[in-house]
C-alpha positions as CSV (number, residue, x, y, z in Angstrom):
1,M,126.3,111.0,112.9
2,C,129.6,110.5,114.8
3,N,128.0,107.7,116.9
4,I,126.8,106.0,113.7
5,L,130.2,106.1,112.1
6,T,131.8,104.7,115.3
7,E,129.3,101.8,115.3
8,F,130.3,101.0,111.7
9,G,133.9,100.7,112.9
10,I,135.2,104.0,111.3
11,P,138.5,105.0,113.1
12,M,138.0,107.8,115.7
13,K,140.6,110.0,114.0
14,L,138.5,109.9,110.8
15,V,135.3,110.5,112.7
16,R,136.8,113.6,114.4
17,L,137.9,114.9,110.9
18,I,134.4,114.4,109.6
19,K,132.9,116.1,112.6
20,M,135.1,119.1,112.0
21,C,133.7,119.3,108.4
22,L,130.1,119.2,109.6
23,T,130.2,121.6,112.5
24,E,130.7,125.4,112.6
25,T,130.9,125.8,108.8
26,Y,130.4,128.9,106.8
27,S,129.3,129.4,103.2
28,I,129.3,131.9,100.4
29,V,126.9,132.0,97.5
30,R,128.0,132.9,94.0
31,V,125.5,134.3,91.6
32,G,127.2,135.0,88.3
33,K,130.3,137.0,89.2
34,N,128.9,138.3,92.5
35,L,129.7,136.7,95.9
36,S,127.4,137.0,99.0
37,D,128.7,137.8,102.4
38,V,129.9,134.8,104.5
39,F,127.2,133.2,106.6
40,P,127.1,130.3,109.0
41,T,125.4,127.1,108.0
42,G,123.8,124.8,110.5
43,N,125.1,121.4,111.5
44,G,124.3,118.5,109.2
45,L,125.0,117.3,105.7
46,K,125.4,120.0,103.0
47,Q,124.0,119.5,99.6
48,G,126.9,119.3,97.1
49,D,129.5,118.3,99.7
50,T,131.4,115.2,98.5
51,L,131.0,113.6,101.9
52,S,127.2,113.9,102.0
53,P,126.2,110.9,99.9
54,L,128.5,108.6,101.8
55,L,127.4,109.9,105.2
56,F,123.7,109.7,104.1
57,N,124.2,106.1,103.1
58,F,125.7,105.3,106.5
59,A,122.7,107.0,108.2
60,V,120.1,105.1,106.1
61,E,122.0,101.8,106.6
62,Y,122.0,102.4,110.3
63,A,118.2,103.1,110.3
64,V,117.5,100.0,108.2
65,R,119.6,97.8,110.4
66,S,118.0,99.1,113.5
67,V,114.6,98.3,112.1
68,Q,115.6,94.8,111.2
69,V,117.3,94.1,114.5
70,N,114.6,95.5,116.7
71,Q,111.5,94.5,114.8
72,D,110.0,91.0,114.6
73,G,108.0,90.3,111.5
74,L,110.2,92.0,109.0
75,K,110.4,88.8,107.0
76,L,107.8,87.4,104.7
77,N,108.3,83.8,103.6
78,S,111.9,84.1,104.7
79,T,112.4,87.2,102.6
80,H,113.4,90.6,103.9
81,Q,110.5,93.0,103.8
82,L,112.7,96.1,103.9
83,L,115.1,96.7,101.0
84,A,117.1,100.0,100.5
85,Y,119.3,101.5,97.9
86,A,120.5,105.0,98.3
87,D,117.4,107.1,99.1
88,D,115.0,104.5,97.7
89,V,113.4,102.1,100.2
90,N,111.0,99.3,99.4
91,I,108.8,97.9,102.2
92,L,107.1,94.7,101.5
93,G,104.1,93.2,103.4
94,G,101.4,90.7,103.1
95,S,98.8,93.3,103.9
96,V,98.3,97.1,104.1
97,R,98.4,96.8,107.8
98,T,101.7,95.0,107.8
99,M,103.2,97.6,105.4
100,Q,101.9,100.4,107.6
101,K,103.4,98.9,110.7
102,N,106.8,98.3,109.0
103,A,106.8,101.8,107.4
104,K,106.0,103.4,110.8
105,T,108.9,101.5,112.4
106,L,111.3,102.8,109.7
107,V,110.0,106.4,110.0
108,V,110.6,106.3,113.8
109,A,114.1,104.8,113.3
110,C,114.9,107.5,110.7
111,R,113.6,110.3,112.8
112,A,115.7,109.1,115.8
113,I,118.8,109.9,113.8
114,G,117.6,113.1,112.1
115,L,116.3,111.8,108.8
116,E,112.7,112.7,107.6
117,V,110.6,110.9,105.1
118,N,109.3,113.1,102.3
119,A,105.6,112.3,102.3
120,D,105.1,114.3,99.0
121,T,107.3,111.9,97.1
122,T,106.5,108.7,99.0
123,K,104.0,106.3,97.4
124,Y,103.2,102.7,97.8
125,V,101.8,99.9,95.6
126,V,99.7,96.9,96.5
127,T,101.2,93.8,94.9
128,F,99.4,91.1,96.7
129,R,96.0,89.4,96.7
130,D,94.1,90.8,99.6
131,Q,90.4,91.4,100.2
132,N,91.2,95.1,100.2
133,A,93.7,95.1,97.3
134,G,91.3,96.7,94.8
135,Q,90.5,99.6,97.2
136,S,92.6,102.7,97.4
137,H,94.2,103.0,100.8
138,S,96.1,105.9,102.2
139,I,98.7,104.9,104.8
140,K,98.9,107.4,107.6
141,I,101.9,107.7,109.8
142,D,101.9,110.6,112.3
143,K,101.0,113.6,110.3
144,N,102.1,112.1,106.9
145,S,99.8,110.4,104.5
146,F,101.2,108.1,101.7
147,E,99.2,107.6,98.6
148,M,98.6,104.2,96.9
149,K,99.6,103.9,93.2
150,E,98.7,101.2,90.8
151,E,101.7,102.0,88.6
152,F,105.3,102.5,89.4
153,K,108.5,103.4,87.5
154,Y,111.7,101.4,87.6
155,W,114.5,102.9,85.6
156,E,112.0,105.2,84.0
157,E,109.9,102.3,82.7
158,P,106.3,102.4,83.9
159,Y,104.8,99.1,85.3
160,D,101.1,98.6,85.9
161,I,100.6,96.3,88.9
162,K,97.2,94.9,87.8
163,A,98.6,94.1,84.3
164,L,101.6,92.4,85.8
165,F,99.4,90.2,88.0
166,R,97.1,89.3,85.1
167,T,100.1,88.2,83.1
168,K,101.5,86.2,86.0
169,L,98.2,84.5,86.7
170,R,97.8,83.5,83.0
171,S,101.3,81.9,82.9
172,D,100.8,79.8,86.1
């Protein structure tokens, strides 16, 4: 994490202070009025720590940038195929094979800095005309399998991909 912060130009004094907050830390758990004994917590970001969201964003941004710098073919019609906001990442591609390749590249980049993709909550949608678009595919990366969905939610509103395409085709 410290190397990532340094690469983003964060002053070394601040990097050292952040490192002190992340290493050799101890916690206490409160349940009602009772407190547990002090116990050591491992290195890494702590849930609920005010620094965690900011540091997580630096880590994700670093992974996304490393994929875009090191990977040819992450553009489709001059448009970026990898879009990220907080912990939501969208990978675009002209085919299932392209999406799988780009997803694998991102998974490898994330793993290199200690981030893991949650395969249980990761899904993908097919939004292109492809000879296999009507078939259900499962993208497999390492031991993870990502399920295809025909509907997705954006700001809690459900969207049906096939219905969106039918509407678009009628209006063209």
